[in-house]
C-alpha positions in Angstrom: 31.0 -6.2 -12.4 33.5 -7.5 -9.9 35.2 -4.1 -9.7 31.8 -2.4 -9.2 31.0 -4.7 -6.3 34.4 -3.9 -4.7 33.7 -0.2 -4.9 30.3 -0.7 -3.3 31.9 -2.4 -0.3 34.1 0.6 0.1 31.1 2.9 0.2 30.3 4.4 3.6 27.1 4.7 5.5 26.6 7.9 7.5 25.0 7.0 10.9 23.8 9.1 13.8 23.0 7.6 17.2 20.9 9.5 19.7 21.6 8.5 23.2 19.3 8.6 26.2 20.6 12.0 27.3 19.7 13.3 23.8 23.4 13.8 22.8 24.4 12.3 19.5 27.2 10.2 18.1 28.2 10.1 14.5 30.0 7.4 12.6 30.6 6.1 9.1 30.6 2.4 8.2 31.4 0.5 5.0 28.6 -1.1 3.0 29.3 -4.6 4.4 29.1 -3.4 8.0 26.7 -5.3 10.3 24.5 -4.1 13.1 27.0 -5.3 15.7 29.6 -2.9 14.3 27.4 0.0 15.1 26.3 -1.3 18.5 29.9 -2.1 19.5 31.0 1.4 18.5 28.3 2.9 20.7 29.1 0.8 23.7 32.8 1.4 23.3 32.2 5.2 23.2 30.1 5.0 26.3 32.5 2.5 28.0 29.5 0.3 28.7 30.1 -3.4 29.5 26.6 -4.5 30.7 25.2 -3.9 27.2 22.9 -6.9 26.8 19.9 -4.9 28.2 20.3 -2.3 25.5 19.7 -2.1 21.8 19.4 0.3 18.8 16.0 1.3 17.5 15.3 2.7 14.0 12.2 3.7 12.2 11.4 2.9 8.6 9.5 5.1 6.1 6.2 3.6 7.3 6.9 4.8 10.9 7.3 1.2 12.0 9.9 0.7 14.7 12.5 -2.0 14.5 15.4 -3.2 16.7 18.7 -3.3 14.7 19.7 -6.9 14.3 23.3 -7.4 15.3 24.4 -10.1 12.9 22.7 -8.7 9.7 24.2 -6.2 7.3 23.0 -2.6 7.5 22.2 -2.6 3.8 19.7 -5.5 4.3 18.0 -3.9 7.3 17.8 -0.2 6.2 16.3 -0.6 2.7 13.4 1.6 3.5 15.3 4.4 5.3 17.4 7.2 4.0 20.9 8.5 5.0 22.0 9.7 7.4 20.6 6.7 9.2 19.3 7.6 12.6 19.4 5.1 15.5 18.2 5.5 19.1 20.1 3.9 21.9 17.4 2.5 24.2 16.8 -0.1 26.9 15.6 -3.2 25.1 15.1 -5.5 28.1 14.4 -3.9 31.5 16.1 -5.8 34.3 13.6 -7.3 36.7 15.8 -6.3 39.6 17.9 -3.2 38.8 19.9 -3.6 42.0 21.7 -6.6 40.4 23.3 -4.2 37.9 27.0 -4.1 38.8 28.1 -0.8 37.4 26.9 2.7 38.1 27.1 3.7 34.5 24.6 1.0 33.6 22.2 2.1 36.4 22.5 5.6 35.1 21.5 4.7 31.6 18.4 2.8 33.0 17.7 5.8 35.1 17.7 8.0 32.0 15.3 5.6 30.2 12.8 5.5 33.1 13.0 9.2 33.5 12.1 9.4 29.8 9.3 6.9 30.3 7.7 9.1 32.9 8.1 12.2 30.8 6.5 10.6 27.8 3.7 9.0 29.7 4.6 5.3 29.6 5.4 4.8 33.3 2.1 5.7 35.1 2.3 6.3 38.8 -0.1 7.5 41.6 0.4 11.0 43.0 2.5 10.1 46.0 4.9 7.9 44.0 5.2 10.1 41.0 6.2 13.1 43.2 8.7 11.1 45.1 10.3 9.8 41.9 10.4 13.4 40.6 12.0 14.6 43.8 14.7 11.9 43.5 15.4 13.2 40.0 15.8 16.7 41.4 18.1 15.4 44.2 20.3 13.5 41.7 20.6 16.6 39.4 20.5 19.6 41.8 21.9 18.0 45.0 20.8 19.0 48.5 18.1 21.7 48.9 19.7 25.1 49.5 17.5 28.0 50.5 19.8 30.6 48.8 20.1 28.6 45.5 16.6 27.0 45.4 14.4 30.0 45.8 10.8 30.4 44.6 9.3 27.7 42.4 12.6 26.3 41.2 11.0 23.0 40.4 8.9 24.8 37.7 12.0 25.3 35.6 12.6 21.5 35.3 10.6 19.4 32.9 9.9 16.3 35.0 6.3 15.2 34.2 4.0 15.2 31.2 1.4 17.3 33.1 3.2 19.5 35.6 1.0 21.6 37.9 1.9 24.0 40.7 0.4 21.5 43.2 2.8 18.8 41.9 5.8 21.1 41.9 5.1 22.2 45.5 4.9 18.6 46.7 8.1 17.7 44.8 9.9 20.6 46.4 8.7 19.5 49.8 10.0 15.9 49.3 13.3 17.2 47.9 14.0 19.0 51.2 13.8 15.7 53.0 16.4 13.9 50.7 19.4 15.8 52.0 22.6 13.9 52.1 21.9 11.5 49.2 24.5 11.5 46.4 23.4 11.3 42.8 24.2 7.6 42.6 22.2 6.9 45.8 19.2 8.9 44.6 19.3 7.2 41.2 19.5 3.7 42.8 16.6 4.6 45.1 14.7 5.8 42.0 15.3 2.5 40.2 14.3 0.5 43.3 10.9 2.3 43.5 10.3 2.2 39.8 10.6 -1.5 39.5 7.5 -2.1 41.6 5.2 -0.2 39.2 2.6 -2.1 37.1 3.9 -0.5 34.0 7.7 -0.6 34.7 9.5 -1.2 31.5 6.4 -1.3 29.4 6.6 -1.4 25.6 3.1 -0.4 24.5 1.5 -1.7 21.3 -1.9 -0.2 20.3 -4.8 -2.5 19.7 -8.6 -2.5 19.9 -11.3 -4.6 21.5 -14.5 -6.0 20.0 -16.2 -2.7 20.5 -13.4 -0.9 18.6 -12.2 0.8 21.8 -8.6 1.8 22.1 -6.4 -0.6 24.2 -2.7 -1.3 24.5 -0.9 -4.5 24.9 2.2 -3.7 27.0 5.2 -6.0 27.1 6.9 -5.7 30.5 9.6 -7.8 32.4 6.8 -9.7 34.1 4.5 -10.4 31.2 1.9 -8.9 28.9 -0.4 -6.2 30.3 -3.8 -5.2 28.9 -4.0 -1.4 29.4 -7.0 0.9 29.0 -7.1 4.6 29.7 -3.5 4.5 31.0 -4.3 1.8 33.6 -3.5 -1.9 33.7 -6.9 -3.7 33.6 -5.6 -7.3 33.2 -2.7 -9.3 31.8 -0.7 -12.5 31.5 2.5 -13.4 33.3 5.2 -15.0 31.2 4.9 -18.2 33.2 1.2 -18.4 32.3 1.7 -18.1 28.6 2.0 -21.3 26.5 2.7 -19.7 23.2 1.8 -16.7 20.9 1.2 -16.4 17.2 -0.5 -14.0 14.8 -2.6 -14.1 11.6 -3.2 -11.0 9.5 -4.1 -8.3 12.0 -5.0 -10.6 14.9 -2.5 -11.4 17.7 -3.2 -14.6 19.6 -2.1 -15.6 23.1 -2.6 -19.2 24.5 -2.3 -19.7 28.2 -1.1 -22.9 29.8 -4.2 -23.3 32.1 -7.0 -25.0 30.1 -5.2 -24.0 26.9 -7.5 -20.9 26.7 -6.9 -18.7 23.6 -7.2 -14.9 23.4 -7.3 -12.7 20.4 -6.5 -9.0 20.0 -7.0 -6.9 16.9 -4.1 -4.6 15.8 -4.0 -1.8 13.3 -2.2 -3.7 10.5 -0.3 -6.9 9.7 3.1 -5.2 10.0 2.3 -4.0 13.5 1.0 -7.4 14.4 4.1 -9.2 13.2 6.3 -6.7 15.1 4.4 -7.3 18.3 4.7 -11.1 17.8 8.5 -10.9 17.3 8.9 -8.6 20.3 6.8 -10.9 22.5 8.8 -14.0 21.5 12.1 -12.2 22.3 10.8 -10.9 25.7 9.5 -14.4 26.6 12.9 -15.9 25.7 14.8 -13.3 27.6 12.8 -13.4 30.9 11.7 -17.1 30.8 14.8 -18.7 29.3 16.0 -20.0 32.7 13.3 -22.7 33.0 14.1 -26.4 33.4 15.8 -28.0 30.4 15.0 -31.6 31.4 12.4 -32.0 28.7 14.9 -31.3 25.9 16.1 -34.4 24.1 18.9 -34.0 21.6 18.1 -35.7 18.3 20.2 -36.8 15.5 20.3 -34.6 12.4 19.0 -37.5 10.3 16.3 -38.6 12.7 12.7 -38.7 11.3 11.7 -36.1 14.0 14.2 -33.6 12.6 13.3 -34.3 9.0 9.5 -33.8 9.4 9.2 -31.6 12.5 7.3 -28.3 12.6 9.4 -25.2 12.7 9.0 -22.0 14.7 11.0 -19.0 15.9 12.7 -18.8 19.2 14.8 -16.1 20.8 18.5 -16.9 20.6 20.2 -14.2 22.7 21.4 -14.4 26.3 18.8 -14.7 29.0 18.5 -12.4 32.0 19.8 -15.2 34.4 22.9 -15.7 32.1 23.6 -11.9 32.1 23.4 -11.7 35.9 26.0 -14.5 36.2 28.3 -12.7 33.7 27.8 -9.3 35.4 29.0 -10.7 38.8 32.3 -11.5 37.1 33.0 -7.9 36.1 36.1 -6.7 37.8 37.3 -3.2 36.8 37.4 0.2 38.2 34.1 2.1 37.8 34.2 4.2 34.7 33.7 7.9 34.9 30.9 9.6 33.0 29.1 12.9 32.9 25.5 13.3 34.1 23.1 15.4 32.0 20.4 17.6 33.6 16.8 17.3 32.6 15.1 19.6 30.1 14.9 23.2 31.4 11.8 25.3 30.6 11.8 29.0 29.9 8.6 29.6 31.8 7.4 27.4 34.6 3.8 28.0 33.9 3.9 27.7 30.1 4.1 23.9 30.2 1.4 23.4 32.9 -1.2 25.6 31.1 -0.7 23.5 28.0 -2.1 20.1 29.1 -0.1 17.1 27.7 -1.7 13.7 27.5 -0.3 11.3 30.1 -0.9 8.3 27.9 1.4 6.3 25.8 3.7 8.0 23.3 6.4 6.6 21.1 9.0 9.3 21.9 11.8 10.0 19.5 12.1 6.4 18.5 9.4 7.1 16.0 7.0 10.0 16.5 5.9 12.1 19.5 2.2 11.4 18.6 0.0 8.6 17.7 -2.1 8.6 14.5 -5.0 11.1 14.5 -7.5 8.3 14.6 -6.4 7.5 18.2 -6.6 11.0 19.6 -10.3 10.8 20.6 -9.8 7.6 22.4 -7.1 8.8 24.8 -7.7 10.1 28.2 -5.3 12.5 30.0 -4.3 11.4 33.5 -4.8 14.0 36.2 -3.1 13.3 39.6 -4.9 14.0 42.8 -3.8 14.3 46.4 -5.5 11.1 47.3 -2.9 9.1 45.4 -5.2 8.0 42.6 -5.7 9.3 39.1 -9.0 10.9 38.1 -10.0 8.1 35.7 -13.0 6.1 36.6 -12.6 3.0 38.8 -11.4 0.0 36.8 -12.6 -3.4 37.7 -9.6 -5.4 38.9 -11.0 -8.8 37.9 -8.6 -10.2 35.4 -11.1 -12.8 34.2 -13.9 -10.3 33.6 -11.7 -8.1 31.3 -10.2 -11.0 29.4 -13.5 -12.9 28.9 -14.5 -11.0 25.7 -11.1 -11.7 24.1 -11.5 -15.4 24.4 -11.6 -17.4 21.1 -11.6 -21.0 20.0 -9.3 -20.2 17.1 -5.5 -20.4 17.4 -3.6 -20.3 14.1 -0.5 -22.4 13.5 2.9 -20.9 14.0 3.6 -18.2 11.3 5.7 -19.5 8.3 9.4 -19.1 8.4 10.2 -15.6 7.4 12.6 -14.6 4.6 14.0 -11.8 6.8 16.4 -12.9 9.6 15.6 -11.9 13.1 17.1 -12.7 16.5 14.9 -15.7 16.7 15.9 -19.3 16.3 14.1 -22.3 14.8 13.5 -25.1 17.3 11.4 -28.2 17.9 7.7 -27.6 18.4 7.2 -30.4 20.9 10.0 -29.2 23.3 8.8 -27.5 26.5 8.2 -23.7 26.1 11.1 -21.5 27.1 13.3 -24.5 28.1 16.5 -23.5 26.3 18.2 -21.0 24.1 20.9 -21.1 21.5 23.3 -19.4 23.8 23.4 -22.5 25.9 24.9 -24.4 23.0 27.8 -21.9 22.7 30.6 -20.7 25.0 29.7 -17.7 27.1 30.9 -14.3 25.7 30.1 -14.9 22.1 27.9 -12.7 20.0 25.2 -11.0 22.1 22.1 -11.5 20.0 22.9 -14.2 17.4 20.6 -14.9 14.5 20.2 -18.6 13.5 18.2 -19.9 10.6 17.9 -23.3 9.2 16.3 -22.0 6.0 18.2 -19.7 3.6 16.4 -16.4 2.9 14.0 -16.4 0.0 13.7 -20.2 -0.1 10.3 -21.8 -0.1 9.3 -24.3 2.6 8.8 -27.0 0.0 12.2 -26.6 -1.6 13.9 -26.3 1.8 12.4 -29.7 2.9 13.4 -31.2 -0.4 17.0 -30.1 -0.1 17.1 -31.5 3.5 15.8 -34.9 2.2 18.5 -35.3 -0.5 21.3 -36.4 1.8 19.1 -39.0 3.7 17.8 -40.4 0.4 21.2 -40.8 -1.1 22.5 -42.4 2.1 19.5 -44.8 2.1 20.1 -45.8 -1.5 23.8 -46.5 -0.8 22.9 -48.7 2.2 20.3 -50.6 0.0 22.9 -51.1 -2.8 25.5 -52.4 -0.4 23.0 -54.7 1.2 22.1 -56.2 -2.2 25.8 -56.8 -3.1 26.4 -58.5 0.3 23.4 -60.7 -0.1 24.5 -61.8 -3.6 28.0 -62.6 -2.3 26.5 -64.6 0.6 24.3 -66.6 -1.9 27.3 -67.4 -4.1 29.3 -68.7 -1.2 26.4 -71.0 -0.2 26.2 -72.4 -3.7 29.9 -73.2 -3.8 
């Protein structure tokens, strides 16, 4: 048996990683390899230092997306997938201010992700803004407008938008002419600066339904949770407004700080609901982790509060503020890299005569399409010269849209999971978002650590019992010593 185990450890996993420019890396890892081995390999190949914004996605056999956990073994995470294992290098946390990124190669990777977000219908923009962003892409890839080189409808050969019409292409070409003199790096930086102001910048959409069974999306963004209908933001919650989140079965719950109001959203299944909950906790920890720590009181391991406290998950990676501080210390020569052009189309009019839905797609992280049941509930976005889309006017009242999601119910925190995630167990009565595990460790250690106080597969009751053994033994010893000392004292008094 021991020899068999040794041979298993020597076995290799065949992995493929698809990058944001659609190129692929291949690598083989031993059976005991962890997620951080694959991620470190990718970042080394790309010469990427500001890596904390990125991650590796994979999709299981049920089409459920997952982020590869860095400190877990591949064998434990990829049980429901087949070799060769396919990972997708993607932006996991969008920077709230891309101008704070120190290196050009990092800004370029974010540029590629946002360009993909536009193409797959996740980043929705009005007519004037979408054409300017597309023109900046053309400037970054094709350089200055040249009458001899850029003849006819040259924009029609570049796949820039999900629904690309002649009117859009003419406007993009007109703007491109005005961008003369901008280098690729300058055009990309301007593209990032304009993108960050969009409502759906950095959105991670999760399909859900309202009480009338109408299709909605809960979109996680750097600024909070957005409620999206017909490809438009209709309401939402900022991270600073949210007290906590939880889920129960197919229902996802949000509790806001003001009046402790609860909101409930129905998802397709429990697995999707759990995935949304974990992603939300991680996003809250990443973007809100720099709040005041004054409410945190360190307690002894043997204190009654530690023995009987409630448990819940908490994100344990670096916060955005910590990453910004570390990025400012980067001191190296800017690495060289090759830029990849956008998709070229054989015929400029083929793509535009085939209307593509400008709504949320999962891109190659899972599937290009949603389930058939959602098709009838999606509306294509058509851009108009007035700068607005053709969808009906949406009421901007945040309260009106959220009113029907209010509920008096708010389940307790989900039980400790047997699977490890990049979340940490912490006190329930500490202030929300007031600290992360990375504050307890020296800077520069593992990027997204996993911390668990309960071993996998262990029940809550047995876990508490084991934690009580040491205090009970200690108490009995103290009691025994106390009895002996009292007996000795009584004997001395008699003498």
